[in-house]
C-alpha positions, -999 to +999 in steps of 0.1 A: +189+039+419+205+031+386+202-005+390+165-001+397+159+018+366+180-008+347+158-037+360+127-018+355+137-011+317+146-048+312+111-059+327+094-037+304+115-047+274+109-085+281+073-080+288+069-060+256+087-090+239+065-115+254+033-095+243+047-094+209+052-129+207+017-136+221+003-114+192+022-131+168+013-166+178-023-155+181-021-139+145-008-170+131-034-194+149-062-170+139-051-165+102-065-185+075-037-210+073-036-214+112-074-220+113-072-244+084-044-265+102-065-264+133-096-278+113-073-308+101-060-316+135-095-318+145-103-341+117-073-362+129-084-363+164-118-374+153-104-401+130-084-416+158-116-414+183-143-440+185-163-445+153-186-475+164-200-479+199-215-512+208-238-515+240-214-535+261-181-539+245-153-513+240-156-487+213-142-495+177-118-469+167-112-460+130-078-479+132-098-510+144-121-512+114-107-527+079-120-515+047-136-549+039-122-584+049-095-591+075-069-616+063-095-631+038-121-635+064-152-613+073-146-588+099-169-611+121-176-610+159-154-639+167-124-620+156-136-584+163-148-589+200-112-586+214-097-562+236-073-546+235-078-545+197-049-543+174-045-512+150-048-524+116-027-509+087-054-518+062-081-499+084-103-472+072-084-444+093-048-450+075-059-433+041-077-404+060-047-398+081-026-397+052-046-373+033-047-350+066-008-351+067-008-341+029-035-316+034-014-299+062+018-298+040-003-285+013-016-256+036+018-247+049+035-245+016+006-229-005-019-205+013-043-203-017-047-240-016-066-244+017-100-252+003-082-279-019-065-295+011-098-296+031-114-310-001-090-337-002-096-347+033-136-346+027-133-367-005-112-395+014-132-395+047-167-400+030-156-435+016-138-443+047-170-436+068-191-455+045-170-485+046-170-485+083-210-483+083-218-507+055-190-531+048-194-551+078-232-562+084-222-589+106-206-566+131-237-544+132-258-575+141-233-583+167-241-549+182-278-557+181-272-589+200-253-569+226-283-544+230-306-576+237-280-589+261-277-554+279-318-560+283-312-593+300-284-580+321-308-551+333-333-578+342-310-600+359-292-574+379-324-557+389-334-594+404-303-593+424-304-557+437-330-527+430-301-505+437-276-515+411-271-489+383-278-514+356-313-521+365-324-485+366-300-462+345-304-460+308-278-479+287-253-457+270-269-461+235-306-450+249-321-419+234-353-400+241-355-407+275-361-446+272-341-470+292-333-498+266-324-494+230-347-511+206-333-540+189-344-574+172-380-577+168-386-544+187-367-524+161-382-515+127-351-496+113-338-510+080-305-529+083-291-499+058-300-475+086-291-496+117-252-486+116-260-448+124-275-460+159-237-470+167-220-445+149-198-420+167-172-395+154-167-405+118-196-386+103-184-355+124-152-358+108-169-356+074-190-326+086-160-307+098-141-313+065-172-301+044-177-269+067-139-261+062-144-265+024-173-241+025-154-214+045-121-217+029-134-213-006-138-178-021-165-164-043-203-162-038-222-188-016-234-204-047-197-209-059-188-222-023-216-247-025-208-257-059-170-261-052-179-281-019-204-301-039-178-312-063-156-326-036-187-343-020-193-359-057-159-373-054-163-387-021-197-401-030-181-419-060-153-434-040-178-444-014-198-464-041-168-480-051-158-491-017-192-503-007-208-514-039-211-552-029-236-540-002-257-521-026-258-549-051-266-575-024-295-550-011-308-549-044-309-587-045-325-587-011-353-565-026-357-588-055-360-618-030-386-602-010-406-593-042-403-628-055-417-642-019-445-619-018-456-630-054-452-666-042-424-671-067-404-691-041-378-706-064-369-673-079-367-658-043-341-686-034-323-677-066-321-639-058-308-649-023-280-670-039-271-637-057-268-620-024-242-645-013-226-639-046-225-603-042-213-601-005-201-634+007-200-622+042-237-619+044-240-656+041-228-656+079-255-630+088-287-636+106-306-617+082-295-639+053-303-670+071-337-658+083-346-649+046-334-683+032-349-703+062-383-687+056-383-695+018-372-732+026-397-734+052-426-723+028-411-748+001-412-777+028-374-781+028-359-795+060-324-782+066-304-758+093-318-729+074-352-738+081-345-748+117-329-715+121-360-697+111-383-719+131-363-716+162-361-678+156-398-675+155-403-698+184-378-675+204-399-644+194-429-659+211-411-669+242-411-706+237-374-710+245-374-747+251-387-755+219-366-731+202-334-746+220-345-782+209-350-771+172-316-753+169-292-774+191-288-803+167-280-780+138-250-764+153-223-792+145-239-797+110-235-761+098-196-749+092-207-713+092-228-713+122-219-679+139-253-667+135-269-699+147-247-699+177-255-664+187-291-673+185-289-704+207-268-684+229-293-657+232-321-683+238-300-700+268-297-665+281-334-660+284-339-693+299-314-686+325-328-649+332-364-671+338-344-693+364-329-661+381-366-649+383-375-682+400-344-681+423-328-710+408-290-696+406-275-730+399-296-737+369-290-702+356-254-706+362-253-739+341-274-721+312-252-692+309-221-715+310-234-733+279-242-698+263-206-686+269-191-719+254-213-715+224-205-679+217-177-668+238-175-633+219-208-624+234-198-608+267-234-604+282-234-643+292-203-644+310-211-615+328-244-627+338-228-661+346-203-647+370-225-625+387-252-652+392-225-676+408-216-648+431-252-643+441-256-682+447-222-685+465-208-653+480-177-675+494-164-676+457-159-637+457-120-639+455-120-668+430-145-648+407-126-615+412-094-631+399-111-646+370-135-617+362-117-586+367-090-591+340-118-597+314-135-565+323-112-548+298-135-560+272-163-542+287-168-505+278-200-500+295-189-483+326-222-489+343-218-527+341-184-524+352-191-505+382-221-530+391-197-559+388-173-543+414-202-533+436-215-571+436-182-584+443-180-559+470-213-572+485-200-607+485-170-598+505-191-577+529-214-608+534-184-631+544-171-605+568-140-594+545-147-558+551-112-545+538-116-560+504-153-551+503-143-514+508-117-518+481-142-530+456-168-503+465-141-477+459-135-493+425-170-492+419-174-455+425-142-449+404-158-468+374-190-447+376-204-421+400-221-390+386-244-364+404-275-374+384-268-412+387-252-416+418-237-449+428-256-453+459-251-491+462-214-486+465-216-457+488-238-476+513-216-505+511-186-483+521-207-470+550-213-506+560-251-500+556 
């Protein structure tokens, strides 16, 4: 009986101690200092998360995006469209994480410096996000081209099977109930605002830090807003310092447009030269080449800039054969031909899609192979080439599986990933290899299968329907 009372007493003692510990932990977490540390950890999580999301490729995290140049070269698609991507020590995320570590130490040591600690993170995160959004215009153009590639994939996959998800489910950037994200000549968004279409967690990090400064500062609402505004002003000044070449270039773009509207074509060309001087990476961009090509065309100058402009106009009207003939001879003449290669690859992709619609898979396979050689950093073309070759000859299922599956690490769109596995499963099914077909259908469902957008194609394949 005594031992029972003793055990009861010990149980009560330890339960009381456990409850006290929980109360102390809860009090610490919910204290001003604990909440500040939680806010800073949330900023760290957002800093390490995706900052830019393309239509097809994998997300770009803060550690993947440099402040300006990468090894003296523009952070351009041929160097950026790689997976898995290396974490860069000169990335925009590094100073933000250092500021977060310093802020946590300051909060732990000085409880009365919480607002200052969060303000420090706010002031550093604003220029980091600004650099990611505006210091890499070529990367944003690459994202735009991926949106157009995704639209072509939708068309091609729909021709191959109406049940494939890519043909009927909205892409991962679509908003407002639409299926495709507007891009190229379908988009009226100014290039300065285009990056927000692909932006993910970076701006949310700024919002969390700003909210933390407002809540942690003391005094009246006016005083809190003034204090937070001071840190925002510091961040904006640093952001201007980090991105000033882009804004100088935008000013010269406006000057060039004004001169062109006034028929002052020589002055417009001079303004475009100043664009290149202000931000050299813009020389590689499609936007710069179209502007200079238009001016050269109106002046009667025959060079690869003019050919680029004329080919682009022909592509807009659907005259892809003439656009190809105009642009192809200039590829080897132009040393900085990334934009030209992308445009010609897109033209070839449209021609291949037309051949798929006509049922000529062999011609489409050849055209997409040519597009892949021109711009290997554009994933839509090698995806379409592989799936078209598979539709033309299901006996190549094993060969294409071994060649295609390792490359899918570059593809962030789970719907496209799922459909590729489903199509390989169909090829195995049609050739009688049911075990491998079921394996690919299982992989397809594992990649993407939601109640709202069920993967019916893979489900039916697993059942042998």
